[in-house]
C-alpha positions in Angstrom: -14.4 22.2 -34.1 -15.7 19.5 -36.3 -19.3 20.3 -37.0 -21.9 18.4 -39.1 -24.7 20.4 -40.7 -27.8 18.7 -42.0 -30.2 20.4 -44.4 -28.0 20.4 -47.5 -27.6 23.9 -48.8 -31.0 25.1 -47.8 -32.2 28.5 -46.6 -30.7 27.9 -43.1 -27.9 25.4 -43.7 -26.0 27.3 -46.4 -25.6 30.6 -44.4 -24.8 28.5 -41.3 -22.1 26.6 -43.1 -20.7 29.9 -44.6 -20.5 31.5 -41.2 -18.9 28.6 -39.4 -16.3 28.1 -42.2 -15.5 31.8 -41.9 -14.9 31.2 -38.2 -12.4 28.5 -39.0 -14.4 25.3 -38.2 -14.2 22.0 -39.9 -17.6 21.7 -41.6 -19.3 18.7 -43.2 -22.6 19.3 -44.9 -25.0 16.4 -45.4 -27.0 16.3 -48.6 -29.0 13.6 -50.4 -28.3 15.3 -53.7 -25.0 14.2 -55.4 -25.2 17.3 -57.6 -24.7 19.5 -54.5 -21.3 18.0 -53.8 -19.2 20.5 -55.8 -21.2 23.5 -54.5 -20.7 22.3 -50.9 -16.9 21.8 -51.5 -16.7 25.3 -53.2 -17.8 26.8 -49.9 -14.8 25.1 -48.1 -16.9 22.3 -46.5 -16.8 18.6 -46.9 -19.8 16.9 -48.6 -21.4 13.8 -47.1 -23.8 12.5 -49.7 -26.5 10.1 -48.5 -29.9 9.7 -47.0 -30.8 10.9 -43.5 -33.1 7.9 -43.2 -30.0 5.7 -43.5 -28.7 5.0 -40.0 -25.4 3.5 -41.1 -24.7 6.5 -43.2 -25.4 8.8 -40.2 -23.2 6.7 -38.0 -20.3 7.0 -40.4 -20.8 10.7 -40.9 -21.2 11.7 -37.3 -18.1 9.8 -36.2 -15.5 12.1 -34.6 -17.8 15.1 -34.7 -17.8 17.7 -31.9 -21.3 19.1 -32.8 -24.3 18.5 -35.0 -26.9 20.8 -36.4 -30.0 18.7 -36.9 -33.0 19.6 -39.0 -35.7 17.3 -40.2 -37.6 18.7 -43.2 -41.1 17.1 -43.5 -41.7 14.7 -46.3 -43.9 17.0 -48.3 -45.3 14.4 -50.7 -45.3 11.4 -48.5 -47.7 9.7 -46.1 -47.4 9.2 -42.3 -45.6 12.6 -42.4 -45.4 13.1 -38.6 -44.2 9.6 -38.0 -41.6 9.7 -40.8 -40.3 13.1 -39.6 -40.0 11.7 -36.0 -38.2 8.6 -37.3 -35.5 10.8 -38.9 -35.0 12.5 -35.5 -34.8 9.1 -33.9 -32.0 8.1 -36.4 -30.1 11.3 -35.6 -30.4 10.6 -31.8 -29.1 7.1 -32.3 -26.2 8.2 -34.4 -25.3 11.0 -32.0 -25.3 8.5 -29.1 -23.2 6.0 -30.9 -20.7 8.6 -32.0 -20.6 10.2 -28.6 -21.2 13.7 -30.0 -21.0 16.2 -27.2 -23.1 19.1 -28.7 -26.4 19.1 -30.6 -28.4 22.0 -31.9 -31.9 21.1 -33.2 -33.9 23.3 -35.5 -37.3 23.0 -33.9 -40.3 25.3 -34.0 -42.5 27.6 -31.9 -45.3 25.3 -30.9 -43.2 22.2 -30.4 -44.1 22.1 -26.7 -47.6 20.8 -27.7 -48.2 17.2 -28.8 -51.5 18.2 -30.4 -53.2 20.7 -32.8 -49.9 21.9 -34.4 -49.9 20.0 -37.7 -46.4 19.1 -38.9 -44.9 20.6 -35.8 -46.0 17.4 -33.9 -43.1 15.5 -35.4 -40.7 18.1 -33.9 -42.4 17.6 -30.5 -41.5 13.9 -30.6 -37.9 14.6 -31.8 -37.3 17.0 -28.9 -38.1 14.2 -26.5 -35.6 11.9 -28.3 -32.8 14.5 -27.9 -33.6 15.4 -24.3 -33.1 11.7 -23.5 -29.5 11.8 -24.7 -27.3 11.3 -21.6 -23.9 12.6 -22.6 -24.8 15.3 -25.1 -25.7 19.0 -24.4 -28.7 20.0 -26.4 -30.2 23.3 -27.6 -33.7 23.1 -29.0 -33.8 26.1 -31.3 -37.5 26.9 -31.6 -38.0 29.1 -34.6 -41.0 31.2 -35.7 -43.0 31.0 -38.9 -40.6 31.3 -41.8 -41.0 34.6 -43.7 -40.2 32.7 -46.9 -43.5 30.8 -46.6 -45.1 34.0 -47.8 -43.6 33.2 -51.2 -46.3 30.5 -51.5 -49.0 33.2 -51.3 -47.8 35.1 -54.3 -50.1 33.3 -56.8 -53.1 34.1 -54.5 -52.1 37.8 -54.3 -51.6 38.0 -58.1 -54.6 36.0 -59.1 -57.2 36.9 -56.5 -55.9 40.1 -55.1 -56.0 38.8 -51.5 -53.8 37.1 -48.9 -55.2 34.9 -46.2 -55.2 31.9 -43.9 -57.4 30.0 -41.5 -56.6 32.4 -38.6 -57.7 36.0 -37.9 -56.1 39.3 -38.9 -55.5 40.2 -35.3 -53.6 37.0 -34.3 -50.0 37.5 -33.0 -47.7 35.4 -35.2 -44.0 34.9 -34.4 -41.9 35.2 -37.6 -38.3 34.4 -38.5 -35.8 34.9 -41.2 -33.6 31.9 -42.1 -30.5 34.1 -41.8 -31.4 34.9 -38.2 -31.8 31.2 -37.5 -28.3 30.5 -39.0 -26.8 33.2 -36.8 -28.4 31.7 -33.6 -27.4 28.2 -34.6 -23.8 29.2 -35.2 -23.7 30.8 -31.7 -25.2 27.7 -30.0 -23.1 25.1 -31.8 -19.8 26.5 -30.4 -21.0 27.0 -26.9 -19.4 25.1 -24.1 -22.4 23.6 -22.4 -23.4 20.5 -20.6 -27.1 21.1 -20.3 -30.4 20.8 -22.2 -32.0 24.1 -23.0 -34.5 25.9 -25.2 -33.8 29.0 -27.2 -36.4 30.8 -29.2 -35.3 32.5 -32.5 -37.9 35.0 -33.7 -37.3 38.0 -35.8 -40.6 39.8 -35.4 -44.1 39.3 -34.0 -46.8 40.7 -36.2 -50.5 40.2 -37.2 -51.9 39.0 -40.5 -53.3 42.5 -40.9 -49.6 43.7 -40.9 -48.8 40.9 -43.4 -51.4 42.2 -45.8 -50.5 45.9 -45.4 -46.7 45.6 -45.5 -46.3 42.9 -48.1 -49.1 44.5 -50.2 -47.5 47.9 -50.1 -44.2 46.4 -51.2 -45.8 45.1 -54.4 -48.0 48.1 -55.2 -51.1 46.8 -53.5 -51.4 48.8 -50.3 -55.1 47.9 -49.9 -54.4 44.1 -50.1 -56.9 42.5 -47.6 -56.2 39.6 -45.2 -59.0 37.1 -45.7 -59.7 34.6 -42.9 -60.8 31.3 -44.4 -62.7 28.5 -42.7 -60.7 25.4 -42.2 -62.6 23.7 -45.0 -61.9 26.6 -47.4 -58.3 26.6 -46.5 -58.0 22.8 -46.9 -59.7 22.9 -50.3 -57.5 25.8 -51.4 -54.3 23.9 -50.4 -55.5 20.9 -52.3 -56.3 22.9 -55.4 -52.9 24.5 -55.1 -51.3 21.1 -55.4 -50.5 20.0 -51.9 -51.0 16.3 -51.2 -54.0 15.5 -48.9 -52.0 14.6 -45.8 -49.8 17.7 -45.9 -52.8 19.9 -46.7 -54.6 18.6 -43.6 -51.5 19.1 -41.4 -51.1 22.7 -42.6 -54.8 23.3 -42.0 -54.4 22.0 -38.5 -51.4 24.3 -37.9 -53.4 27.3 -39.0 -56.1 26.3 -36.6 -53.5 26.0 -33.9 -52.4 29.6 -34.7 -56.1 30.7 -34.4 -56.7 29.0 -31.1 -53.3 30.0 -29.7 -51.9 26.5 -29.2 -48.9 27.1 -31.5 -48.0 30.4 -29.8 -48.6 29.4 -26.2 -45.2 28.1 -25.3 -43.5 31.1 -26.9 -45.7 33.5 -24.9 -45.0 31.5 -21.7 -41.3 32.0 -22.2 -41.7 35.7 -22.4 -42.1 36.1 -26.2 -38.4 36.7 -26.8 -37.5 38.5 -30.1 -33.8 38.3 -30.9 -33.6 38.2 -34.7 -32.7 41.3 -36.7 -34.8 41.0 -39.9 -38.2 42.7 -39.4 -41.2 42.3 -41.6 -40.6 45.5 -43.4 -37.1 44.3 -44.4 -38.4 41.0 -45.6 -41.0 42.8 -47.7 -38.2 43.9 -50.0 -37.3 40.2 -50.7 -41.0 39.5 -51.2 -41.3 42.2 -53.8 -38.3 40.8 -55.7 -39.8 37.3 -55.7 -43.2 38.8 -56.7 -41.8 40.6 -59.6 -39.5 37.9 -60.9 
């Protein structure tokens, strides 16, 4: 199959490309970074260098493709982040329609069923609607949990303050996922012979913030590491002090609130809380320790 992968050589896209190449598929990886071209080609894939905001570029790249893996990273430093994220998804949908691509797998998120109180996930909610409106394309919405690798952002807090925390309580149930588990699920979905629209959850583990503190803390020699529940205001101010732009800091604060109220987890729970990924929190803790000590 001729498969297009968006996401450059990121945490999901690279292992996905590697797996599909091993399986013998014709892979093209989209990247906005010209310097990634040689690395992409060294994997055995074709490189399409251009912007995912450029509809003409997408039209050209998607032409003749059997399947597309679509991910839309948020514009971390921008404004109108939800709107701009949704616009990229709209571009993907238009290019898929024009190229008559028969199979689409979207990297979405737990929480994407809700149009409110989910922070940056709201953009994915809108994109899911664009894809479900495609008439001649089968679609899998791959709703992923909270990325383990986001915990790397907490390393300065653990080192400098001796705590880990967020604006949700220590007993909240949080779906987690490892990027390699997402890649495996995406590879399975991309080659399926399907003519329907469906949702698949990809979650590696479901744990509480209390577990985060204990397991990640133990991995770095801090077994008594406490989870601290911040107020929304405290979390927002901490994010701003940590260098996040105002709009993104506000969106992440809203997402944490959604985890606290249960809005983010609600659709996952309603679908039976499926856990199919293989990397548990204890396994990820080894990666966390390596990053912590580097």
